C-alpha positions as CSV (number, residue, x, y, z in Angstrom):
1,X,0.0,0.0,0.0
2,X,1.2,3.5,-0.7
3,X,1.8,5.7,2.3
4,X,-0.3,8.9,2.7
5,X,0.7,12.1,4.6
6,X,-0.3,10.6,8.0
7,X,2.3,7.8,7.7
8,X,-0.4,5.2,7.6
9,X,-1.1,3.0,4.6
10,X,-3.8,4.3,2.3
11,X,-6.6,1.9,1.3
12,X,-6.5,0.4,-2.1
13,X,-8.2,2.3,-4.9
14,X,-11.1,0.4,-6.5
15,X,-10.9,1.8,-10.0
16,X,-11.9,-0.5,-12.8
17,X,-12.6,-3.3,-10.4
18,X,-15.4,-5.8,-10.5
19,X,-17.8,-4.9,-7.6
20,X,-20.2,-7.5,-6.4
21,X,-23.1,-7.4,-4.0
22,X,-24.4,-10.0,-1.7
23,X,-28.1,-10.7,-2.6
24,X,-29.0,-11.5,1.0
25,X,-27.7,-8.4,2.9
26,X,-26.5,-6.1,0.1
27,X,-22.9,-5.8,1.3
28,X,-20.6,-4.7,-1.5
29,X,-17.4,-6.6,-2.1
30,X,-14.7,-6.3,-4.8
31,X,-13.3,-9.3,-6.7
32,X,-9.7,-10.0,-5.8
33,X,-7.1,-9.7,-8.6
34,X,-4.7,-12.5,-9.4
35,X,-2.0,-10.6,-7.5
36,X,-4.2,-10.2,-4.4
37,X,-5.0,-13.9,-4.5
38,X,-1.3,-14.8,-4.7
39,X,-0.6,-12.5,-1.7
40,X,-3.4,-14.1,0.3
41,X,-1.9,-17.5,-0.5
42,X,1.5,-16.3,0.7
43,X,0.0,-14.9,3.9
44,X,-1.8,-18.2,4.6
45,X,1.5,-20.1,4.0
46,X,3.3,-17.8,6.5
47,X,0.5,-18.1,9.1
48,X,0.5,-21.8,8.7
49,X,4.2,-22.0,9.4
50,X,4.3,-19.4,12.2
51,X,1.3,-20.7,14.1
52,X,1.2,-24.3,12.9
53,X,-2.3,-24.0,11.6
54,X,-4.2,-27.3,11.2
55,X,-5.8,-28.1,7.8
56,X,-9.2,-27.1,9.4
57,X,-7.8,-23.7,10.4
58,X,-6.4,-23.2,7.0
59,X,-9.7,-24.0,5.4
60,X,-11.5,-21.5,7.7
61,X,-9.0,-18.8,6.7
62,X,-9.5,-19.5,3.0
63,X,-13.3,-19.7,3.4
64,X,-13.4,-16.1,4.7
65,X,-12.5,-14.9,1.2
66,X,-15.3,-17.0,-0.4
67,X,-18.3,-15.6,1.5
68,X,-19.9,-12.4,2.6
69,X,-18.1,-10.7,5.4
70,X,-21.4,-9.5,6.9
71,X,-23.8,-12.5,6.6
72,X,-21.6,-15.3,5.5
73,X,-23.5,-16.1,2.3
74,X,-21.4,-17.9,-0.3
75,X,-19.7,-15.8,-2.9
76,X,-21.2,-18.1,-5.6
77,X,-24.5,-16.3,-5.0
78,X,-23.1,-12.8,-5.4
79,X,-24.3,-10.6,-8.3
80,X,-22.8,-7.6,-10.1
81,X,-23.2,-4.6,-7.9
82,X,-25.8,-2.1,-9.2
83,X,-25.9,1.7,-8.7
84,X,-28.2,1.4,-5.7
85,X,-25.8,-1.0,-4.1
86,X,-22.9,1.4,-4.6
87,X,-24.9,4.3,-3.3
88,X,-25.7,2.4,-0.1
89,X,-22.0,1.4,0.2
90,X,-20.7,5.0,-0.2
91,X,-18.4,5.8,2.7
92,X,-18.3,2.2,3.9
93,X,-15.7,-0.5,3.8
94,X,-15.8,-2.6,0.6
95,X,-14.3,-6.0,1.3
96,X,-12.4,-8.4,-0.9
97,X,-13.8,-11.7,-2.1
98,X,-12.2,-14.5,-4.1
99,X,-14.5,-15.5,-7.0
100,X,-14.1,-16.9,-10.5
101,X,-15.9,-15.0,-13.3
102,X,-18.3,-17.8,-13.8
103,X,-19.2,-18.0,-10.1
104,X,-21.3,-14.8,-9.9
105,X,-24.8,-14.2,-11.1
106,X,-25.4,-11.4,-13.5
């Protein structure tokens, strides 16, 4: 992340990103890029070594990126975010989700 004037990291910019909405609660997520997915995999490998995570704990970590942060609906049920979803999400955290293009409803 790039540093801002405060010395803290700035949030990623979501320009030209695929935004998805959970049909159950309306929470908006952004689809992770290949690079973000690779970084998540590296982080999981590090955590597994450092804390000796069991296979079950590793699966829980990975599952967090395949479901809605708010209501835990599966990412396979997500749809493309519409203008009303984005209006509702304005000023709120938009969270990452790991999906394949064919996994979302249009």
